C-alpha positions in Angstrom: 59.6 -68.5 -3.0 57.5 -71.0 -1.1 55.7 -69.8 2.2 56.0 -71.9 5.4 52.1 -72.3 6.0 48.6 -71.8 4.8 47.1 -68.6 5.5 43.2 -68.7 6.1 41.0 -65.7 7.2 37.3 -64.8 7.2 36.2 -61.5 5.6 34.0 -60.7 8.6 31.8 -58.3 6.8 30.3 -61.2 5.0 30.1 -63.9 7.6 26.3 -64.8 8.1 27.3 -67.0 11.4 25.9 -70.1 9.7 28.8 -72.1 11.2 29.0 -74.5 8.1 33.0 -73.8 7.9 33.3 -75.0 11.4 31.1 -78.0 10.8 32.8 -79.1 7.7 36.3 -78.5 8.5 38.2 -81.8 9.2 41.3 -80.1 10.9 39.5 -77.5 13.1 40.7 -74.4 11.3 37.6 -72.5 12.4 36.0 -71.2 15.5 32.8 -69.5 16.1 33.0 -66.4 18.6 30.5 -63.7 19.6 30.4 -60.9 17.6 31.6 -58.6 20.4 34.2 -61.1 21.5 38.0 -59.7 21.9 39.0 -62.8 19.8 36.7 -61.8 16.8 39.8 -60.5 14.6 42.2 -63.1 15.8 43.0 -64.7 12.4 45.1 -63.2 9.7 42.4 -61.2 8.1 43.8 -57.8 6.6 42.4 -54.6 8.1 39.7 -54.2 5.4 38.3 -57.7 6.3 38.3 -57.3 10.1 35.0 -57.1 12.1 34.2 -53.4 12.6 30.6 -54.0 13.6 29.1 -53.7 10.1 27.7 -56.5 8.1 27.7 -55.9 4.0 24.3 -54.8 3.3 23.9 -57.1 0.3 24.9 -60.3 2.1 22.5 -59.2 4.9 19.7 -58.7 2.7 20.3 -62.1 1.0 20.5 -64.1 4.2 18.5 -62.3 6.9 15.1 -63.7 6.2 16.1 -67.0 5.1 14.4 -70.0 7.4 17.2 -72.8 7.1 17.6 -73.2 10.9 20.6 -71.0 11.3 20.7 -67.8 13.3 22.0 -65.6 10.7 23.9 -62.3 12.1 22.9 -63.4 15.6 25.5 -61.6 18.0 26.0 -64.8 20.0 26.9 -68.3 19.0 24.7 -71.1 20.7 26.8 -74.0 19.5 24.9 -74.5 16.2 25.1 -71.1 14.4 25.3 -67.3 15.1 28.3 -65.2 15.9 31.1 -64.9 13.7 33.7 -67.3 12.2 37.5 -66.9 12.9 40.2 -69.0 11.4 42.1 -69.5 14.5 44.0 -72.6 13.2 44.7 -71.6 9.6 48.1 -73.3 9.6 46.4 -76.6 10.0 44.3 -76.2 6.9 44.8 -79.0 4.2 43.1 -77.4 1.4 40.5 -79.9 1.2 38.0 -76.9 0.2 35.2 -78.1 1.9 34.7 -74.7 3.8 34.9 -73.0 0.3 32.0 -74.8 -1.0 29.7 -74.4 2.1 30.3 -70.8 3.1 27.0 -69.0 2.8 28.5 -65.5 3.1 31.3 -66.3 0.5 33.8 -64.8 3.0 36.5 -67.4 3.3 40.0 -66.7 1.8 42.8 -69.3 1.6 46.3 -68.5 0.5 48.5 -71.7 0.0 52.0 -72.0 0.4 52.6 -71.4 -3.1 50.7 -68.1 -3.0 47.7 -69.2 -4.7 44.5 -67.4 -3.6 41.1 -69.4 -3.1 37.8 -67.9 -1.9 34.7 -69.4 -1.3 31.6 -69.6 -3.6 28.6 -70.8 -2.1 27.3 -74.1 -3.7 
């Protein structure tokens, strides 16, 4: 059975706030929101992947001291990084996979219209 639309979600526990997904997506699937925004869980993430205020400790240890110009784990987004990614327009996904390659936190999941599951793996 075919699904009607692509399902895209961000596992918020692993999102670094780098904003790469938003920057590379050609169809505007992602928005960056503040970590305390009421819209932080507005994508189709299952309950275990929703933001509950806690970052995965291993992801935080890996990225918190990296000086690459991004505001990793910042509570607010300044237009270039920080906050948390939300796949608010997942049905627009064309499965180009640019986000899957660029995601520092390896937190993006895409389930295509045939039920195939893709997960980000940072380049």
